[in-house]
N, CA, C and O atoms as a Tinker XYZ file with bonds, in Angstrom:
   460  protein
     1  N    -75.074000  -52.838000  -26.437000    73     2
     2  CA   -76.084000  -52.942000  -25.416000    64     1     3
     3  C    -75.412000  -52.702000  -24.072000    63     2     4     5
     4  O    -74.306000  -53.185000  -23.829000    81     3
     5  N    -76.077000  -51.960000  -23.205000    73     3     6
     6  CA   -75.553000  -51.625000  -21.882000    64     5     7
     7  C    -76.289000  -52.437000  -20.834000    63     6     8     9
     8  O    -77.519000  -52.497000  -20.828000    81     7
     9  N    -75.519000  -53.064000  -19.941000    73     7    10
    10  CA   -76.107000  -53.829000  -18.843000    64     9    11
    11  C    -75.448000  -53.359000  -17.558000    63    10    12    13
    12  O    -74.227000  -53.448000  -17.428000    81    11
    13  N    -76.233000  -52.858000  -16.601000    73    11    14
    14  CA   -75.702000  -52.455000  -15.306000    64    13    15
    15  C    -75.530000  -53.711000  -14.477000    63    14    16    17
    16  O    -76.458000  -54.511000  -14.356000    81    15
    17  N    -74.343000  -53.890000  -13.902000    73    15    18
    18  CA   -74.078000  -55.135000  -13.181000    64    17    19
    19  C    -74.457000  -55.064000  -11.705000    63    18    20    21
    20  O    -74.066000  -55.937000  -10.930000    81    19
    21  N    -75.207000  -54.047000  -11.305000    73    19    22
    22  CA   -75.705000  -54.020000   -9.938000    64    21    23
    23  C    -75.306000  -52.815000   -9.141000    63    22    24    25
    24  O    -76.172000  -52.169000   -8.551000    81    23
    25  N    -74.038000  -52.478000   -9.091000    73    23    26
    26  CA   -73.594000  -51.330000   -8.303000    64    25    27
    27  C    -74.010000  -50.050000   -9.011000    63    26    28    29
    28  O    -73.937000  -49.958000  -10.236000    81    27
    29  N    -74.443000  -49.071000   -8.243000    73    27    30
    30  CA   -74.877000  -47.799000   -8.811000    64    29    31
    31  C    -73.796000  -46.755000   -8.607000    63    30    32    33
    32  O    -72.897000  -46.952000   -7.789000    81    31
    33  N    -73.863000  -45.664000   -9.326000    73    31    34
    34  CA   -72.923000  -44.573000   -9.164000    64    33    35
    35  C    -71.930000  -44.521000  -10.306000    63    34    36    37
    36  O    -71.952000  -45.354000  -11.212000    81    35
    37  N    -71.054000  -43.520000  -10.244000    73    35    38
    38  CA   -70.128000  -43.297000  -11.347000    64    37    39
    39  C    -69.080000  -44.401000  -11.477000    63    38    40    41
    40  O    -68.525000  -44.582000  -12.562000    81    39
    41  N    -68.795000  -45.137000  -10.418000    73    39    42
    42  CA   -67.793000  -46.196000  -10.469000    64    41    43
    43  C    -68.425000  -47.574000  -10.664000    63    42    44    45
    44  O    -67.758000  -48.592000  -10.478000    81    43
    45  N    -69.691000  -47.613000  -11.034000    73    43    46
    46  CA   -70.386000  -48.897000  -11.195000    64    45    47
    47  C    -69.737000  -49.718000  -12.308000    63    46    48    49
    48  O    -69.323000  -49.177000  -13.333000    81    47
    49  N    -69.657000  -51.019000  -12.092000    73    47    50
    50  CA   -69.154000  -51.918000  -13.123000    64    49    51
    51  C    -70.267000  -52.132000  -14.145000    63    50    52    53
    52  O    -71.398000  -52.461000  -13.789000    81    51
    53  N    -69.939000  -51.946000  -15.384000    73    51    54
    54  CA   -70.919000  -52.106000  -16.456000    64    53    55
    55  C    -70.346000  -53.068000  -17.490000    63    54    56    57
    56  O    -69.132000  -53.131000  -17.679000    81    55
    57  N    -71.187000  -53.788000  -18.133000    73    55    58
    58  CA   -70.760000  -54.663000  -19.212000    64    57    59
    59  C    -71.371000  -54.138000  -20.495000    63    58    60    61
    60  O    -72.586000  -53.965000  -20.594000    81    59
    61  N    -70.521000  -53.886000  -21.474000    73    59    62
    62  CA   -70.984000  -53.448000  -22.770000    64    61    63
    63  C    -70.798000  -54.609000  -23.736000    63    62    64    65
    64  O    -69.722000  -55.205000  -23.801000    81    63
    65  N    -71.835000  -54.924000  -24.477000    73    63    66
    66  CA   -71.713000  -55.999000  -25.462000    64    65    67
    67  C    -72.257000  -55.501000  -26.792000    63    66    68    69
    68  O    -73.126000  -54.631000  -26.849000    81    67
    69  N    -71.731000  -56.065000  -27.830000    73    67    70
    70  CA   -72.175000  -55.715000  -29.178000    64    69    71
    71  C    -72.054000  -56.979000  -30.013000    63    70    72    73
    72  O    -71.059000  -57.190000  -30.707000    81    71
    73  N    -73.057000  -57.794000  -29.936000    73    71    74
    74  CA   -72.992000  -59.063000  -30.638000    64    73    75
    75  C    -71.841000  -59.895000  -30.108000    63    74    76    77
    76  O    -71.594000  -59.930000  -28.903000    81    75
    77  N    -71.146000  -60.557000  -30.996000    73    75    78
    78  CA   -69.993000  -61.355000  -30.606000    64    77    79
    79  C    -68.684000  -60.577000  -30.763000    63    78    80    81
    80  O    -67.606000  -61.143000  -30.583000    81    79
    81  N    -68.769000  -59.263000  -31.102000    73    79    82
    82  CA   -67.554000  -58.508000  -31.366000    64    81    83
    83  C    -66.692000  -58.333000  -30.130000    63    82    84    85
    84  O    -65.489000  -58.592000  -30.176000    81    83
    85  N    -67.295000  -57.892000  -29.007000    73    83    86
    86  CA   -66.503000  -57.673000  -27.810000    64    85    87
    87  C    -67.370000  -57.583000  -26.576000    63    86    88    89
    88  O    -68.532000  -57.181000  -26.645000    81    87
    89  N    -66.806000  -57.955000  -25.460000    73    87    90
    90  CA   -67.396000  -57.803000  -24.130000    64    89    91
    91  C    -66.297000  -57.272000  -23.229000    63    90    92    93
    92  O    -65.171000  -57.766000  -23.271000    81    91
    93  N    -66.602000  -56.287000  -22.426000    73    91    94
    94  CA   -65.601000  -55.843000  -21.469000    64    93    95
    95  C    -66.262000  -55.174000  -20.278000    63    94    96    97
    96  O    -67.351000  -54.608000  -20.382000    81    95
    97  N    -65.580000  -55.252000  -19.148000    73    95    98
    98  CA   -66.008000  -54.547000  -17.944000    64    97    99
    99  C    -65.497000  -53.123000  -18.064000    63    98   100   101
   100  O    -64.363000  -52.899000  -18.489000    81    99
   101  N    -66.324000  -52.168000  -17.695000    73    99   102
   102  CA   -65.986000  -50.782000  -17.885000    64   101   103
   103  C    -66.349000  -49.994000  -16.642000    63   102   104   105
   104  O    -67.493000  -50.043000  -16.191000    81   103
   105  N    -65.384000  -49.264000  -16.079000    73   103   106
   106  CA   -65.675000  -48.452000  -14.902000    64   105   107
   107  C    -65.340000  -46.989000  -15.138000    63   106   108   109
   108  O    -65.301000  -46.216000  -14.180000    81   107
   109  N    -65.103000  -46.591000  -16.350000    73   107   110
   110  CA   -64.796000  -45.211000  -16.684000    64   109   111
   111  C    -66.096000  -44.501000  -17.032000    63   110   112   113
   112  O    -66.877000  -44.976000  -17.857000    81   111
   113  N    -66.315000  -43.362000  -16.395000    73   111   114
   114  CA   -67.570000  -42.646000  -16.611000    64   113   115
   115  C    -67.606000  -42.009000  -17.997000    63   114   116   117
   116  O    -66.567000  -41.627000  -18.535000    81   115
   117  N    -68.795000  -41.893000  -18.571000    73   115   118
   118  CA   -68.941000  -41.209000  -19.858000    64   117   119
   119  C    -68.429000  -39.763000  -19.800000    63   118   120   121
   120  O    -67.847000  -39.272000  -20.767000    81   119
   121  N    -68.644000  -39.085000  -18.667000    73   119   122
   122  CA   -68.158000  -37.707000  -18.523000    64   121   123
   123  C    -66.644000  -37.648000  -18.663000    63   122   124   125
   124  O    -66.107000  -36.759000  -19.323000    81   123
   125  N    -65.963000  -38.597000  -18.041000    73   123   126
   126  CA   -64.503000  -38.652000  -18.139000    64   125   127
   127  C    -64.076000  -38.857000  -19.588000    63   126   128   129
   128  O    -63.151000  -38.200000  -20.065000    81   127
   129  N    -64.749000  -39.765000  -20.287000    73   127   130
   130  CA   -64.399000  -40.045000  -21.677000    64   129   131
   131  C    -64.613000  -38.829000  -22.567000    63   130   132   133
   132  O    -63.802000  -38.553000  -23.452000    81   131
   133  N    -65.711000  -38.094000  -22.335000    73   131   134
   134  CA   -65.981000  -36.895000  -23.119000    64   133   135
   135  C    -64.905000  -35.846000  -22.859000    63   134   136   137
   136  O    -64.418000  -35.205000  -23.790000    81   135
   137  N    -64.534000  -35.674000  -21.583000    73   135   138
   138  CA   -63.485000  -34.724000  -21.223000    64   137   139
   139  C    -62.154000  -35.135000  -21.859000    63   138   140   141
   140  O    -61.438000  -34.298000  -22.408000    81   139
   141  N    -61.835000  -36.412000  -21.780000    73   139   142
   142  CA   -60.598000  -36.927000  -22.366000    64   141   143
   143  C    -60.580000  -36.700000  -23.875000    63   142   144   145
   144  O    -59.556000  -36.308000  -24.434000    81   143
   145  N    -61.708000  -36.945000  -24.531000    73   143   146
   146  CA   -61.789000  -36.744000  -25.982000    64   145   147
   147  C    -61.543000  -35.287000  -26.339000    63   146   148   149
   148  O    -60.881000  -35.003000  -27.338000    81   147
   149  N    -62.060000  -34.360000  -25.544000    73   147   150
   150  CA   -61.827000  -32.938000  -25.789000    64   149   151
   151  C    -60.365000  -32.568000  -25.646000    63   150   152   153
   152  O    -59.813000  -31.830000  -26.462000    81   151
   153  N    -59.744000  -33.089000  -24.598000    73   151   154
   154  CA   -58.313000  -32.818000  -24.389000    64   153   155
   155  C    -57.480000  -33.426000  -25.506000    63   154   156   157
   156  O    -56.534000  -32.812000  -25.998000    81   155
   157  N    -57.846000  -34.641000  -25.898000    73   155   158
   158  CA   -57.127000  -35.334000  -26.973000    64   157   159
   159  C    -57.210000  -34.515000  -28.263000    63   158   160   161
   160  O    -56.219000  -34.355000  -28.975000    81   159
   161  N    -58.400000  -34.004000  -28.547000    73   159   162
   162  CA   -58.598000  -33.195000  -29.760000    64   161   163
   163  C    -57.704000  -31.959000  -29.724000    63   162   164   165
   164  O    -57.091000  -31.608000  -30.732000    81   163
   165  N    -57.625000  -31.297000  -28.569000    73   163   166
   166  CA   -56.765000  -30.119000  -28.445000    64   165   167
   167  C    -55.307000  -30.477000  -28.704000    63   166   168   169
   168  O    -54.597000  -29.743000  -29.392000    81   167
   169  N    -54.867000  -31.585000  -28.162000    73   167   170
   170  CA   -53.482000  -32.017000  -28.371000    64   169   171
   171  C    -53.237000  -32.296000  -29.848000    63   170   172   173
   172  O    -52.211000  -31.890000  -30.394000    81   171
   173  N    -54.170000  -32.986000  -30.498000    73   171   174
   174  CA   -54.024000  -33.280000  -31.926000    64   173   175
   175  C    -53.954000  -31.989000  -32.735000    63   174   176   177
   176  O    -53.193000  -31.905000  -33.699000    81   175
   177  N    -54.744000  -30.975000  -32.352000    73   175   178
   178  CA   -54.712000  -29.688000  -33.047000    64   177   179
   179  C    -53.360000  -29.002000  -32.848000    63   178   180   181
   180  O    -52.816000  -28.412000  -33.781000    81   179
   181  N    -52.821000  -29.081000  -31.631000    73   179   182
   182  CA   -51.499000  -28.508000  -31.366000    64   181   183
   183  C    -50.428000  -29.223000  -32.188000    63   182   184   185
   184  O    -49.544000  -28.581000  -32.756000    81   183
   185  N    -50.508000  -30.532000  -32.248000    73   183   186
   186  CA   -49.544000  -31.310000  -33.034000    64   185   187
   187  C    -49.610000  -30.889000  -34.499000    63   186   188   189
   188  O    -48.574000  -30.690000  -35.133000    81   187
   189  N    -50.817000  -30.753000  -35.038000    73   187   190
   190  CA   -50.978000  -30.339000  -36.437000    64   189   191
   191  C    -50.375000  -28.959000  -36.665000    63   190   192   193
   192  O    -49.729000  -28.722000  -37.686000    81   191
   193  N    -50.585000  -28.046000  -35.714000    73   191   194
   194  CA   -50.016000  -26.702000  -35.841000    64   193   195
   195  C    -48.492000  -26.752000  -35.808000    63   194   196   197
   196  O    -47.827000  -26.066000  -36.585000    81   195
   197  N    -47.941000  -27.564000  -34.911000    73   195   198
   198  CA   -46.484000  -27.700000  -34.841000    64   197   199
   199  C    -45.928000  -28.313000  -36.126000    63   198   200   201
   200  O    -44.871000  -27.903000  -36.606000    81   199
   201  N    -46.635000  -29.288000  -36.678000    73   199   202
   202  CA   -46.179000  -29.898000  -37.921000    64   201   203
   203  C    -46.181000  -28.883000  -39.062000    63   202   204   205
   204  O    -45.292000  -28.896000  -39.914000    81   203
   205  N    -47.180000  -28.007000  -39.074000    73   203   206
   206  CA   -47.224000  -26.955000  -40.087000    64   205   207
   207  C    -46.056000  -25.991000  -39.909000    63   206   208   209
   208  O    -45.464000  -25.544000  -40.891000    81   207
   209  N    -45.721000  -25.668000  -38.653000    73   207   210
   210  CA   -44.571000  -24.800000  -38.394000    64   209   211
   211  C    -43.279000  -25.448000  -38.875000    63   210   212   213
   212  O    -42.414000  -24.788000  -39.451000    81   211
   213  N    -43.161000  -26.753000  -38.627000    73   211   214
   214  CA   -41.969000  -27.482000  -39.063000    64   213   215
   215  C    -41.882000  -27.482000  -40.595000    63   214   216   217
   216  O    -40.803000  -27.292000  -41.156000    81   215
   217  N    -43.021000  -27.695000  -41.272000    73   215   218
   218  CA   -43.038000  -27.662000  -42.739000    64   217   219
   219  C    -42.641000  -26.288000  -43.258000    63   218   220   221
   220  O    -41.890000  -26.179000  -44.228000    81   219
   221  N    -43.144000  -25.237000  -42.614000    73   219   222
   222  CA   -42.810000  -23.875000  -43.037000    64   221   223
   223  C    -41.318000  -23.596000  -42.845000    63   222   224   225
   224  O    -40.687000  -22.953000  -43.684000    81   223
   225  N    -40.767000  -24.079000  -41.743000    73   223   226
   226  CA   -39.339000  -23.907000  -41.481000    64   225   227
   227  C    -38.511000  -24.603000  -42.550000    63   226   228   229
   228  O    -37.556000  -24.031000  -43.077000    81   227
   229  N    -38.882000  -25.840000  -42.868000    73   227   230
   230  CA   -38.162000  -26.564000  -43.925000    64   229   231
   231  C    -38.362000  -25.919000  -45.284000    63   230   232   233
   232  O    -37.443000  -25.918000  -46.103000    81   231
   233  N    -39.536000  -25.372000  -45.542000    73   231   234
   234  CA   -39.780000  -24.686000  -46.816000    64   233   235
   235  C    -38.880000  -23.463000  -46.940000    63   234   236   237
   236  O    -38.378000  -23.162000  -48.023000    81   235
   237  N    -38.677000  -22.760000  -45.827000    73   235   238
   238  CA   -37.783000  -21.600000  -45.847000    64   237   239
   239  C    -36.347000  -22.036000  -46.130000    63   238   240   241
   240  O    -35.643000  -21.392000  -46.907000    81   239
   241  N    -35.914000  -23.127000  -45.503000    73   239   242
   242  CA   -34.571000  -23.653000  -45.763000    64   241   243
   243  C    -34.469000  -24.081000  -47.228000    63   242   244   245
   244  O    -33.469000  -23.806000  -47.891000    81   243
   245  N    -35.503000  -24.749000  -47.725000    73   243   246
   246  CA   -35.506000  -25.228000  -49.106000    64   245   247
   247  C    -35.412000  -24.054000  -50.087000    63   246   248   249
   248  O    -34.658000  -24.115000  -51.057000    81   247
   249  N    -36.168000  -22.997000  -49.837000    73   247   250
   250  CA   -36.144000  -21.868000  -50.769000    64   249   251
   251  C    -34.815000  -21.121000  -50.722000    63   250   252   253
   252  O    -34.388000  -20.545000  -51.723000    81   251
   253  N    -34.169000  -21.131000  -49.578000    73   251   254
   254  CA   -32.897000  -20.409000  -49.439000    64   253   255
   255  C    -31.691000  -21.252000  -49.854000    63   254   256   257
   256  O    -30.749000  -20.736000  -50.457000    81   255
   257  N    -31.720000  -22.559000  -49.530000    73   255   258
   258  CA   -30.529000  -23.398000  -49.735000    64   257   259
   259  C    -30.747000  -24.564000  -50.703000    63   258   260   261
   260  O    -29.783000  -25.230000  -51.079000    81   259
   261  N    -31.966000  -24.819000  -51.105000    73   259   262
   262  CA   -32.238000  -25.891000  -52.048000    64   261   263
   263  C    -32.811000  -27.140000  -51.386000    63   262   264   265
   264  O    -32.732000  -27.333000  -50.173000    81   263
   265  N    -33.390000  -27.974000  -52.240000    73   263   266
   266  CA   -34.091000  -29.178000  -51.770000    64   265   267
   267  C    -33.160000  -30.154000  -51.070000    63   266   268   269
   268  O    -33.531000  -30.719000  -50.041000    81   267
   269  N    -31.971000  -30.365000  -51.597000    73   267   270
   270  CA   -31.065000  -31.350000  -51.018000    64   269   271
   271  C    -30.616000  -30.941000  -49.616000    63   270   272   273
   272  O    -30.577000  -31.769000  -48.707000    81   271
   273  N    -30.282000  -29.678000  -49.446000    73   271   274
   274  CA   -29.882000  -29.198000  -48.122000    64   273   275
   275  C    -31.037000  -29.314000  -47.130000    63   274   276   277
   276  O    -30.833000  -29.710000  -45.982000    81   275
   277  N    -32.239000  -28.972000  -47.565000    73   275   278
   278  CA   -33.415000  -29.048000  -46.675000    64   277   279
   279  C    -33.659000  -30.488000  -46.238000    63   278   280   281
   280  O    -33.956000  -30.739000  -45.070000    81   279
   281  N    -33.538000  -31.423000  -47.158000    73   279   282
   282  CA   -33.758000  -32.840000  -46.809000    64   281   283
   283  C    -32.666000  -33.326000  -45.865000    63   282   284   285
   284  O    -32.946000  -34.055000  -44.913000    81   283
   285  N    -31.425000  -32.927000  -46.125000    73   283   286
   286  CA   -30.328000  -33.322000  -45.242000    64   285   287
   287  C    -30.525000  -32.747000  -43.841000    63   286   288   289
   288  O    -30.260000  -33.428000  -42.851000    81   287
   289  N    -30.979000  -31.523000  -43.752000    73   287   290
   290  CA   -31.227000  -30.910000  -42.447000    64   289   291
   291  C    -32.385000  -31.608000  -41.734000    63   290   292   293
   292  O    -32.334000  -31.813000  -40.521000    81   291
   293  N    -33.420000  -31.973000  -42.479000    73   291   294
   294  CA   -34.546000  -32.689000  -41.876000    64   293   295
   295  C    -34.065000  -34.005000  -41.264000    63   294   296   297
   296  O    -34.430000  -34.336000  -40.136000    81   295
   297  N    -33.259000  -34.744000  -41.995000    73   295   298
   298  CA   -32.709000  -36.009000  -41.498000    64   297   299
   299  C    -31.812000  -35.759000  -40.288000    63   298   300   301
   300  O    -31.876000  -36.489000  -39.299000    81   299
   301  N    -30.977000  -34.727000  -40.373000    73   299   302
   302  CA   -30.081000  -34.408000  -39.261000    64   301   303
   303  C    -30.876000  -34.073000  -37.996000    63   302   304   305
   304  O    -30.513000  -34.518000  -36.907000    81   303
   305  N    -31.937000  -33.308000  -38.126000    73   303   306
   306  CA   -32.744000  -32.937000  -36.959000    64   305   307
   307  C    -33.383000  -34.173000  -36.328000    63   306   308   309
   308  O    -33.460000  -34.283000  -35.104000    81   307
   309  N    -33.835000  -35.088000  -37.159000    73   307   310
   310  CA   -34.424000  -36.325000  -36.639000    64   309   311
   311  C    -33.372000  -37.133000  -35.885000    63   310   312   313
   312  O    -33.645000  -37.658000  -34.805000    81   311
   313  N    -32.176000  -37.231000  -36.450000    73   311   314
   314  CA   -31.109000  -37.998000  -35.802000    64   313   315
   315  C    -30.629000  -37.332000  -34.507000    63   314   316   317
   316  O    -30.359000  -38.018000  -33.521000    81   315
   317  N    -30.525000  -36.027000  -34.508000    73   315   318
   318  CA   -30.064000  -35.297000  -33.330000    64   317   319
   319  C    -31.010000  -35.509000  -32.150000    63   318   320   321
   320  O    -30.570000  -35.546000  -31.001000    81   319
   321  N    -32.282000  -35.644000  -32.423000    73   319   322
   322  CA   -33.268000  -35.801000  -31.349000    64   321   323
   323  C    -33.358000  -37.232000  -30.818000    63   322   324   325
   324  O    -34.005000  -37.474000  -29.799000    81   323
   325  N    -32.721000  -38.173000  -31.496000    73   323   326
   326  CA   -32.716000  -39.564000  -31.030000    64   325   327
   327  C    -31.644000  -39.758000  -29.964000    63   326   328   329
   328  O    -30.622000  -39.071000  -29.961000    81   327
   329  N    -31.892000  -40.702000  -29.060000    73   327   330
   330  CA   -30.820000  -41.055000  -28.141000    64   329   331
   331  C    -29.790000  -41.899000  -28.900000    63   330   332   333
   332  O    -30.056000  -42.367000  -30.007000    81   331
   333  N    -28.631000  -42.086000  -28.301000    73   331   334
   334  CA   -27.528000  -42.760000  -29.002000    64   333   335
   335  C    -27.888000  -44.177000  -29.448000    63   334   336   337
   336  O    -27.520000  -44.594000  -30.546000    81   335
   337  N    -28.603000  -44.916000  -28.600000    73   335   338
   338  CA   -28.977000  -46.287000  -28.946000    64   337   339
   339  C    -29.883000  -46.297000  -30.175000    63   338   340   341
   340  O    -29.679000  -47.090000  -31.095000    81   339
   341  N    -30.884000  -45.414000  -30.190000    73   339   342
   342  CA   -31.798000  -45.369000  -31.341000    64   341   343
   343  C    -31.068000  -44.911000  -32.602000    63   342   344   345
   344  O    -31.322000  -45.419000  -33.694000    81   343
   345  N    -30.159000  -43.946000  -32.441000    73   343   346
   346  CA   -29.410000  -43.445000  -33.584000    64   345   347
   347  C    -28.545000  -44.549000  -34.188000    63   346   348   349
   348  O    -28.478000  -44.687000  -35.409000    81   347
   349  N    -27.885000  -45.333000  -33.340000    73   347   350
   350  CA   -27.069000  -46.455000  -33.807000    64   349   351
   351  C    -27.940000  -47.492000  -34.512000    63   350   352   353
   352  O    -27.581000  -48.014000  -35.567000    81   351
   353  N    -29.079000  -47.773000  -33.914000    73   351   354
   354  CA   -30.009000  -48.727000  -34.526000    64   353   355
   355  C    -30.489000  -48.219000  -35.883000    63   354   356   357
   356  O    -30.558000  -48.987000  -36.843000    81   355
   357  N    -30.820000  -46.937000  -35.970000    73   355   358
   358  CA   -31.290000  -46.357000  -37.230000    64   357   359
   359  C    -30.207000  -46.440000  -38.302000    63   358   360   361
   360  O    -30.512000  -46.706000  -39.465000    81   359
   361  N    -28.959000  -46.219000  -37.931000    73   359   362
   362  CA   -27.861000  -46.333000  -38.889000    64   361   363
   363  C    -27.758000  -47.751000  -39.439000    63   362   364   365
   364  O    -27.485000  -47.942000  -40.624000    81   363
   365  N    -27.976000  -48.747000  -38.576000    73   363   366
   366  CA   -27.958000  -50.146000  -39.032000    64   365   367
   367  C    -29.102000  -50.405000  -40.006000    63   366   368   369
   368  O    -28.915000  -51.066000  -41.028000    81   367
   369  N    -30.296000  -49.881000  -39.686000    73   367   370
   370  CA   -31.444000  -50.053000  -40.583000    64   369   371
   371  C    -31.177000  -49.381000  -41.925000    63   370   372   373
   372  O    -31.488000  -49.938000  -42.977000    81   371
   373  N    -30.598000  -48.181000  -41.885000    73   371   374
   374  CA   -30.300000  -47.470000  -43.129000    64   373   375
   375  C    -29.308000  -48.251000  -43.979000    63   374   376   377
   376  O    -29.478000  -48.368000  -45.193000    81   375
   377  N    -28.270000  -48.786000  -43.338000    73   375   378
   378  CA   -27.273000  -49.571000  -44.075000    64   377   379
   379  C    -27.903000  -50.817000  -44.678000    63   378   380   381
   380  O    -27.640000  -51.152000  -45.833000    81   379
   381  N    -28.733000  -51.503000  -43.904000    73   379   382
   382  CA   -29.397000  -52.703000  -44.426000    64   381   383
   383  C    -30.340000  -52.330000  -45.564000    63   382   384   385
   384  O    -30.407000  -53.032000  -46.573000    81   383
   385  N    -31.065000  -51.230000  -45.405000    73   383   386
   386  CA   -31.976000  -50.779000  -46.458000    64   385   387
   387  C    -31.232000  -50.449000  -47.745000    63   386   388   389
   388  O    -31.701000  -50.775000  -48.835000    81   387
   389  N    -30.087000  -49.810000  -47.627000    73   387   390
   390  CA   -29.272000  -49.508000  -48.807000    64   389   391
   391  C    -28.788000  -50.782000  -49.482000    63   390   392   393
   392  O    -28.773000  -50.879000  -50.709000    81   391
   393  N    -28.392000  -51.757000  -48.672000    73   391   394
   394  CA   -27.927000  -53.035000  -49.242000    64   393   395
   395  C    -29.066000  -53.752000  -49.958000    63   394   396   397
   396  O    -28.872000  -54.292000  -51.047000    81   395
   397  N    -30.259000  -53.761000  -49.350000    73   395   398
   398  CA   -31.406000  -54.389000  -50.011000    64   397   399
   399  C    -31.750000  -53.671000  -51.308000    63   398   400   401
   400  O    -32.096000  -54.308000  -52.304000    81   399
   401  N    -31.655000  -52.352000  -51.295000    73   399   402
   402  CA   -31.930000  -51.592000  -52.520000    64   401   403
   403  C    -30.930000  -51.965000  -53.614000    63   402   404   405
   404  O    -31.309000  -52.107000  -54.776000    81   403
   405  N    -29.660000  -52.125000  -53.251000    73   403   406
   406  CA   -28.636000  -52.548000  -54.214000    64   405   407
   407  C    -28.986000  -53.910000  -54.814000    63   406   408   409
   408  O    -28.884000  -54.107000  -56.025000    81   407
   409  N    -29.396000  -54.838000  -53.964000    73   407   410
   410  CA   -29.753000  -56.183000  -54.432000    64   409   411
   411  C    -30.911000  -56.109000  -55.418000    63   410   412   413
   412  O    -30.886000  -56.750000  -56.468000    81   411
   413  N    -31.925000  -55.321000  -55.072000    73   411   414
   414  CA   -33.099000  -55.183000  -55.948000    64   413   415
   415  C    -32.699000  -54.555000  -57.275000    63   414   416   417
   416  O    -33.096000  -55.036000  -58.337000    81   415
   417  N    -31.917000  -53.488000  -57.221000    73   415   418
   418  CA   -31.504000  -52.813000  -58.456000    64   417   419
   419  C    -30.631000  -53.706000  -59.324000    63   418   420   421
   420  O    -30.772000  -53.708000  -60.547000    81   419
   421  N    -29.729000  -54.467000  -58.708000    73   419   422
   422  CA   -28.895000  -55.410000  -59.463000    64   421   423
   423  C    -29.760000  -56.487000  -60.107000    63   422   424   425
   424  O    -29.519000  -56.864000  -61.254000    81   423
   425  N    -30.747000  -56.979000  -59.401000    73   423   426
   426  CA   -31.635000  -57.994000  -59.957000    64   425   427
   427  C    -32.440000  -57.437000  -61.120000    63   426   428   429
   428  O    -32.655000  -58.133000  -62.113000    81   427
   429  N    -32.886000  -56.195000  -61.013000    73   427   430
   430  CA   -33.615000  -55.560000  -62.123000    64   429   431
   431  C    -32.730000  -55.382000  -63.350000    63   430   432   433
   432  O    -33.177000  -55.583000  -64.479000    81   431
   433  N    -31.476000  -55.005000  -63.126000    73   431   434
   434  CA   -30.552000  -54.853000  -64.251000    64   433   435
   435  C    -30.284000  -56.188000  -64.934000    63   434   436   437
   436  O    -30.163000  -56.246000  -66.157000    81   435
   437  N    -30.192000  -57.260000  -64.152000    73   435   438
   438  CA   -29.943000  -58.595000  -64.701000    64   437   439
   439  C    -31.136000  -59.098000  -65.488000    63   438   440   441
   440  O    -30.968000  -59.837000  -66.458000    81   439
   441  N    -32.338000  -58.711000  -65.088000    73   439   442
   442  CA   -33.575000  -59.164000  -65.747000    64   441   443
   443  C    -34.526000  -57.991000  -65.884000    63   442   444   445
   444  O    -35.469000  -57.872000  -65.102000    81   443
   445  N    -34.296000  -57.110000  -66.870000    73   443   446
   446  CA   -35.116000  -55.886000  -67.004000    64   445   447
   447  C    -36.604000  -56.163000  -67.247000    63   446   448   449
   448  O    -37.437000  -55.299000  -66.973000    81   447
   449  N    -36.952000  -57.340000  -67.751000    73   447   450
   450  CA   -38.344000  -57.659000  -68.019000    64   449   451
   451  C    -39.029000  -58.348000  -66.837000    63   450   452   453
   452  O    -40.234000  -58.595000  -66.885000    81   451
   453  N    -38.290000  -58.654000  -65.796000    73   451   454
   454  CA   -38.852000  -59.351000  -64.634000    64   453   455
   455  C    -39.673000  -58.406000  -63.772000    63   454   456   457
   456  O    -39.616000  -57.184000  -63.908000    81   455
   457  N    -40.428000  -59.017000  -62.892000    73   455   458
   458  CA   -41.270000  -58.213000  -61.996000    64   457   459
   459  C    -40.456000  -57.718000  -60.900000    63   458   460
   460  O    -40.961000  -57.015000  -60.024000    81   459
């Protein structure tokens, strides 16, 4: 439900309510939101196109050098684009993840019938 709070014009304060779900003051014009949604859609389409290009590039590497090399290159590209702090943090997460995987696998070997 839309309630005009008194001021008129594109910058008018409006209250939108929908049962008990939410109430908020809103000063963004519908025209702005429609324009923003159009721009957002274009960006999402560009991102999808870039992702397809990246997949095609990796597929070419995979067909020429094999699956393992393609996966290693994909990981390397991700790491190269990280700053040093994030890369160091990611290495710690990877090491911890490997250790947890070892623990899980050892537990499964000790009790093959366990969940």
